[in-house]
N, C-alpha and C positions, 0 to 999 in steps of 0.2 A: 467517154464517160468519166466523171469524177467518182470518188469513192462513194459518196452518198447516192448517186445515180445507179452505180453498180449494185449496191446493196438493195436498193428499191427494186431493181430489175430482178434480183434473185428472190426477194420476198414475194413478188407477184407471181407465185407459183403454186403448184399443188401442195397440200399439207405434208405429203411424204418428203418433200424437199424443204418446205418452208420451216418446219420445226427444227431441222438440222442447221439451217442458216441462222436461225435465232439463237440456238444454243452454242454452236461451234464457231461462228464467225462474229456474231454481234454481242455475245455474252448477255443475252436477254435474261430477265429474272426467270427462275425455274418455273414458277407458276405459269408464265406466259408460254414457254415452249412446251410445257407438259399439256396445256390446254390444246395447243395446236396438234400435238402428237395424238392426243385422245380423239380428236375430230376425224382422224384417218378412218376409223371404223365405220363412219357413216357419211363421209364426204370425200369425194375425189377418187384417185386411182386405186387406192387400197380397197375402198368400199366397192368399186367396180369389180375387182378380183374376188372379193368375198361373195358378191352376188352371183357369180357363175360357178361356185363350188357345187359339186354333185352331192346328192343326199347321202351317199356312202362315204363321204369325206374326201374323195378325190377331186381332181380337176381333169376335164377332157377325158374322163374314163380310164386313165392310165397312170402308171407310176412314173415312168420317165418319158414315155411316148404316149401320144393320144391313142385312145382305143381305135383299133382298125388301121393304124399307121403301117404302111408297107414299104416305106423308104422312098416313095415317089415325091416329086416336087423338089424345089431348090432349098437347100439349107436344112438345119435342124429345127424341128418344131419346139417352140418354147412355151407351150400351153398346158402341158400335163402337170401332175402333182408336184414333182420335185422342184422344177423350175419356178412354179408359182409360189410354193412355200418359201423358197430361197429369196425370191423377190420381196415378199411380204416381211420376212424376218429382217432382211437387210435394210428395208425401209424403216424399221423400228416399230412395227405394229405390235400392240400389246397382245400377248398370247391369249389373253382372256377372250379376245374377239373370235378365237377359234376353239373355244371350249368344246371338248368332246372329239375333236378331230384326231388326236393321237390314238384314241381308242378305236375310232372308226377305221383308221388306216391299219391298225393292227388286225382288225377283223376282215377287212375287205380288199386291201391293196396287196398285190403281189408283183414282184419285179418281172419284167419281160424276159430277163435272163433266168432260165431254169425255174420260173415260177416261185422264186424264193420269197420268204416273208419280208414285208416292207422294212420294218425297223431293225431287222437283222443285217440289212445291207446286202449287196451283191459282190461282184468281183472288180468293178471299176473304181479306181481310187477317187476320181473326181466326184462321181455320184455318191460314194460313201462319205466323202468329206462334207458335202452339202447335207446329207441325211444325218450325219453326226450332229451338226449344228442345229438343224431343224428339229431333230428329236429332243435335244437338250432344251431348246426354246419351248417346245410344247409339252415337256415333261415325260417323254417316252423313255423306255429303257433301251439305250443304245450301246450297252456294254459289248455286244459282239463286234460292233464297228470300232470301238476303242481298241479291242484286241487286234482287229484286222490292221488298222493303221500302224500299230506298234510293231507288228510282225512282218508287214509287207514292204518296209523300207528296204531299198536295194543297197548293196555294199558301197556304192559311191556316195550315199548319204541322202538321196532323194527318192522319189517314187515315179513309177511309170504305169499308166493305166493299161498298158499292153503286157504287164508282167505275166498275165495268165497265158499269153501267147509265146512266152519264153523270153521276153525282153529283159536284159540285165543292165541296161543303161537308163539312168533317170531322165525325166523330161521336165523342162522348165514349166510347161503347162500343168502337168500333174502335180508337181511339187508346190507351186504357188497355191493351187487349189487345196492341197492337203493341209498346208500350214494355215491357210485362212480358215478352213473348217475347224481345225484344232483350236486356234485362238478364240474363235467364237464359242466353242464348247467350254473353254476355260472361263471366259468372261461370264457365260450364262450359269455355270455350275460351281465355279470355284475349285473344281477338281484339277489337280496338277499331275495326274497320272501320265499325261502325254507331253508335259512341258519339255522334258529333255529330248524327246523325239522331235518336237517342233523346232527346238533350237538346232538340232542336227540338220533338219530340212532347210532351215534358214541359211545355215552355213553353206550348203550346196549352192544356193543362189548367190550368196554373198561372195563366195570364192570366184564366181564368174561375173561379178559386178553387175548382176541382173541382165547381162546382155551378151556375154562372150563365151565362146566354146573354150573349155579348159584344155583341149587337145591342141588347138591351133591358134587360139587367141582371136579368131575371127568373129564378127558379129553373128549371132544365131539366126537372125532373120528380121525382116522389116517390122514384124509384129511387136518386137521388143521396143519399138519407138512409138507405138500407137497410144493415143489418148482418146478413149472411147467410153461411152456409157450406153446401155448397161454393160457390166464387165463380162458376163457370161463365162465361157470356159478358157479363153486364151490367156496366156501370160502377156501383159502389156505394160508399158512404162508406168502409166498412171495407177493401174491396179497394183503393181509391185511396190511403188513408193508409198501408196496409200496404206498398204499392208504394213510395211516395215516401220513407218512412222507411228502407226497405231500400236504395233507390237512393242515398240520402244516405250511408249507411254504406259502400256499395260505392265511391262516388266520393270518400270522405274529406271530406265537407262537412257542414255543419249542414243539417237539413231546411229547405226554403223556408218562410218565415213565412206565405205565402199559403195553406198548408194548415191554418192554425191553427183556422179556424172549423169545419172538418170534424173535426179532432182533438177539439175540445170537444164536438161533437155525439156523438162516440163515447164520450167520458168521461161525458157526461150520461145516456147510455143504461144506465149501470151500475145494477143493481138494489140495493135496500137490503142484500141478503145478499152483495153483492160479485160477483155473477155477471151475465152478459149473456144475453139471450134470443135464440133463433133468430128471424130477422126475416121469412123468406120461404122458400117451397119452390117450385122451378120444376118444373112438371109434365113428365112424360116417363119412358119406361122406364129402369130402373136394374138393375144386377146385384143390388144390395141397398142399403138406405138408408145414407147416409154420415153422417147426423146426425139430430137430433131434429126433431119437428114444430114449425112456427111457434108462438111463444108459450111454448115450454118452455125451461128453462135449457140452454144449449148449451156443451159443453166446448170445442168448436172455436172458436166465436165468442168465448167468454171468453178462451181462450188468445191468440187473434189480437189482441183488443182490448188485453189486458194487455201483450203484446209491443210493440204500436204505442206505447202510452203510455209504456212503459219507455224505448224509443228516444227518443221526443220529449222526455220530461221530463229525460232525461240530457243531451240536447243543449242544451235551454233552460237547465238548471242550469249547464252548462259555460259557456254564453254569458254568463250573469249573473255567474258567478265571474270571468270574464275582464274 
């Protein structure tokens, strides 16, 4: 594919992706991409998810797991409230399309863990990070989760969802999810209460160059090389550099050079035709597939990789010019 063919291939997609291609890759006029984004509420994948929302504000009858889930079957179910809200928010849906949902969830949703109130969060760092961002998006009071993330950072500078079981060593997975949730909260609210905490969490990952154990210098696992969509809960190469380049833009700084190795791994995964392949599929129930099967050319992975490289190359070029 030449560049024009690649751009047309990306534009021939659901509005959830098309508006971001228009804005972030093509520099389309604001009115154009805003019209595409607005169409999400009544057309395409976002509208499909809105159509299956329960009357009480939830999805699939549960907060993190579907109602009646007993742990049977392969993989994590992705259909309940928290995952669905996270998907809609990350797609860029206008919160107005979910008017009243925050209040309904306050009244009706309880965590499967200890029956705790939904917007107060529970004990899992990753779940709370998503809920922090989702609550900020929908206008809910998430102050208990702000306090949680500020106080549950471990001494080594990151987070671990198993802290409640006594874990004292941070996790790549928990930490990337925590900083992503905090960044989204800052972008949505302008509140910088957690900014210093976010930067400490970033340093945990940067010290390890997004992929190595600090104790031995060995790679942490094959998941650190993955390029996949949707991101879900694992720490992966694409998810990490997408975060760090976005955070740099938000903070008004150049991306940290310690992400360079992972950036180049993303670049090297580009296929001869200019596209990237879907790297993995996490098992579990879904409302409908959000992307192609592993090994197939992925519009989402291609878009995200191109946006990451565009941010990085622009920053590096600017640094060289300076």
